[in-house]
C-alpha positions as CSV (number, residue, x, y, z in Angstrom):
1,M,20.3,27.9,5.9
2,R,18.2,30.6,4.3
3,S,16.7,33.3,6.4
4,P,12.9,33.3,6.8
5,Q,11.1,35.1,4.0
6,P,8.1,37.2,5.1
7,H,4.7,36.5,3.5
8,R,2.7,39.3,2.1
9,N,0.3,39.2,5.0
10,G,3.2,39.7,7.5
11,G,3.7,36.1,8.6
12,E,7.0,34.2,8.3
13,T,7.9,30.8,6.9
14,R,10.9,28.7,7.4
15,Q,12.5,27.4,4.3
16,H,14.6,24.3,4.5
17,F,18.0,24.4,2.6
18,H,18.8,21.2,0.7
19,S,21.8,20.6,-1.4
20,T,21.5,19.1,-4.8
21,V,22.8,15.8,-3.5
22,S,20.1,15.6,-0.8
23,L,17.4,16.6,-3.3
24,Q,18.6,13.8,-5.6
25,K,18.4,11.4,-2.6
26,L,15.0,12.6,-1.8
27,K,13.8,12.1,-5.4
28,R,15.3,8.6,-5.5
29,F,13.5,7.8,-2.2
30,N,10.2,9.1,-3.6
31,Y,10.6,7.1,-6.8
32,L,11.4,4.0,-4.8
33,N,8.4,4.6,-2.7
34,L,6.3,5.0,-5.8
35,V,7.6,1.8,-7.3
36,F,6.7,-0.2,-4.2
37,R,3.3,1.4,-3.9
38,F,2.5,0.7,-7.6
39,S,3.7,-2.9,-7.2
40,G,1.5,-3.3,-4.2
41,F,-1.4,-1.8,-6.1
42,C,-0.9,-4.2,-9.0
43,F,-0.7,-7.3,-6.9
44,T,-3.7,-6.5,-4.6
45,L,-5.8,-5.5,-7.6
46,A,-4.9,-8.7,-9.4
47,S,-5.8,-10.7,-6.3
48,A,-9.2,-9.0,-6.0
49,V,-9.9,-9.6,-9.7
50,F,-8.8,-13.3,-9.5
51,M,-11.1,-13.8,-6.5
52,L,-14.0,-11.9,-8.1
53,T,-13.8,-14.0,-11.3
54,N,-13.4,-17.3,-9.5
55,S,-17.2,-18.1,-9.8
56,R,-17.0,-18.5,-13.6
57,V,-14.9,-21.7,-13.5
58,S,-17.3,-23.7,-11.4
59,D,-21.1,-24.2,-11.3
60,S,-21.2,-25.5,-7.8
61,L,-18.6,-23.4,-5.9
62,H,-18.6,-19.7,-5.7
63,W,-16.1,-17.5,-3.8
64,Y,-18.9,-15.5,-2.2
65,N,-20.2,-18.6,-0.4
66,F,-17.1,-18.7,1.8
67,D,-16.5,-16.0,4.5
68,A,-12.7,-16.3,4.2
69,F,-12.8,-15.8,0.4
70,R,-15.1,-12.8,0.8
71,Y,-12.6,-11.4,3.4
72,V,-9.7,-12.0,0.9
73,F,-11.6,-10.1,-1.8
74,A,-12.7,-7.2,0.4
75,A,-9.2,-6.7,2.0
76,N,-7.4,-6.8,-1.4
77,A,-10.0,-4.4,-2.9
78,I,-9.7,-2.0,0.0
79,V,-5.9,-2.1,-0.1
80,S,-6.0,-1.5,-3.9
81,V,-8.0,1.7,-3.4
82,Y,-5.7,2.8,-0.6
83,S,-2.7,2.1,-2.8
84,L,-4.2,4.1,-5.7
85,F,-4.6,7.1,-3.3
86,E,-1.0,6.7,-2.1
87,I,0.3,6.5,-5.7
88,T,-1.5,9.8,-6.4
89,A,0.0,11.3,-3.3
90,A,3.5,10.0,-4.3
91,V,3.2,11.4,-7.9
92,W,2.0,14.7,-6.4
93,E,5.0,14.8,-4.1
94,I,7.4,14.0,-6.9
95,S,5.9,16.6,-9.3
96,R,5.4,19.4,-6.8
97,N,8.0,18.7,-4.1
98,A,5.3,19.0,-1.5
99,T,2.9,16.6,0.2
100,L,-0.7,16.3,-0.6
101,L,-1.8,16.9,3.0
102,P,0.1,19.1,5.5
103,E,3.5,17.4,6.1
104,I,2.8,16.2,9.7
105,C,-0.6,14.8,8.6
106,Q,0.8,13.1,5.5
107,V,3.7,11.5,7.4
108,W,1.5,10.0,10.1
109,F,-1.4,9.2,7.7
110,D,0.9,7.2,5.5
111,F,2.5,5.3,8.4
112,S,-0.6,4.5,10.3
113,H,-2.6,3.4,7.2
114,D,0.3,1.3,5.9
115,Q,0.4,-0.5,9.2
116,V,-3.4,-1.0,9.5
117,F,-3.8,-2.2,5.9
118,A,-0.8,-4.4,6.0
119,Y,-2.2,-6.3,9.0
120,L,-5.6,-6.4,7.3
121,L,-4.1,-7.9,4.2
122,L,-2.0,-10.4,6.2
123,S,-5.0,-11.6,8.2
124,A,-7.3,-11.9,5.2
125,N,-4.8,-13.9,3.2
126,S,-4.1,-16.1,6.2
127,A,-7.8,-16.8,6.6
128,G,-8.0,-17.5,2.9
129,T,-5.0,-19.9,3.1
130,E,-6.7,-21.8,5.9
131,M,-9.9,-22.1,3.9
132,A,-8.0,-23.2,0.8
133,R,-6.2,-25.8,2.8
134,A,-9.5,-27.1,4.3
135,M,-11.0,-27.4,0.8
136,K,-8.2,-29.6,-0.6
137,G,-10.6,-32.6,-0.3
138,T,-13.2,-31.0,-2.5
139,C,-10.7,-29.7,-5.0
140,T,-10.5,-32.9,-6.9
141,D,-13.8,-32.2,-8.5
142,N,-13.3,-28.4,-8.9
143,N,-9.6,-28.1,-9.5
144,A,-9.9,-24.8,-11.4
145,F,-11.8,-23.1,-8.5
146,C,-9.1,-24.1,-6.0
147,V,-6.2,-23.2,-8.2
148,Q,-7.7,-19.8,-8.9
149,S,-8.3,-19.3,-5.2
150,D,-4.7,-20.3,-4.4
151,I,-3.4,-17.8,-7.0
152,A,-5.6,-15.0,-5.6
153,I,-4.3,-15.7,-2.1
154,A,-0.7,-15.8,-3.3
155,L,-1.0,-12.5,-5.1
156,G,-2.5,-11.0,-1.9
157,F,0.6,-12.2,0.0
158,V,2.9,-10.6,-2.5
159,G,0.9,-7.4,-2.3
160,F,1.4,-7.6,1.5
161,L,5.2,-7.8,1.0
162,F,5.2,-4.6,-1.1
163,L,2.9,-2.9,1.3
164,G,5.2,-4.0,4.1
165,V,8.2,-2.4,2.4
166,S,6.2,0.8,1.9
167,S,5.4,0.7,5.6
168,L,9.1,0.5,6.4
169,L,9.7,3.5,4.1
170,S,6.9,5.5,5.7
171,G,8.2,4.5,9.1
172,F,11.6,5.9,8.1
173,R,9.9,9.1,7.2
174,V,8.2,9.3,10.6
175,V,11.5,8.8,12.4
176,C,13.0,11.6,10.2
177,F,10.1,13.8,11.0
178,I,10.5,13.2,14.8
179,I,14.3,13.8,14.6
180,N,14.5,16.6,12.1
181,G,11.0,18.1,12.1
182,S,10.7,17.3,8.5
183,R,10.1,14.2,6.3
184,F,13.5,15.0,4.7
185,Y,16.2,12.8,6.1
186,V,19.2,15.0,5.2
């Protein structure tokens, strides 16, 4: 371990020693995290877009007339924006080997928000599934509306899966932070 180097203003910092193998593992972990976050972003954005454009296929049915479909749209849009922020934070971490926020804040921010938004997405898509199931009787006349709603809900569930995996990875980082005092796991 390297000895602390004094700052110019007289303070000291602790520098973590990492072998090249552990740095490669960390880089792979960060890239894996980025891939899952990007995939979650793509699916939730696609779900929000599918739900938003669902009014064009029918003159009588509109997605905004149903509370559950509005919830599906809002949840997927919110998670898309959050995922875009997390993609930015992941790219920042990969390029600069430092977190966007202070390390303790970044670790807990990622984990807590992943949890909250995963549950939000799951509940919204579950409500949308129930609404789509209840509308099966009216779907004979407006089949395109119902199919597009089903696609938007399915894309939202896939986005939830990617967000769930990201949540597991951020949970792993929290555990490493609690054990080691750093988000590094080696």
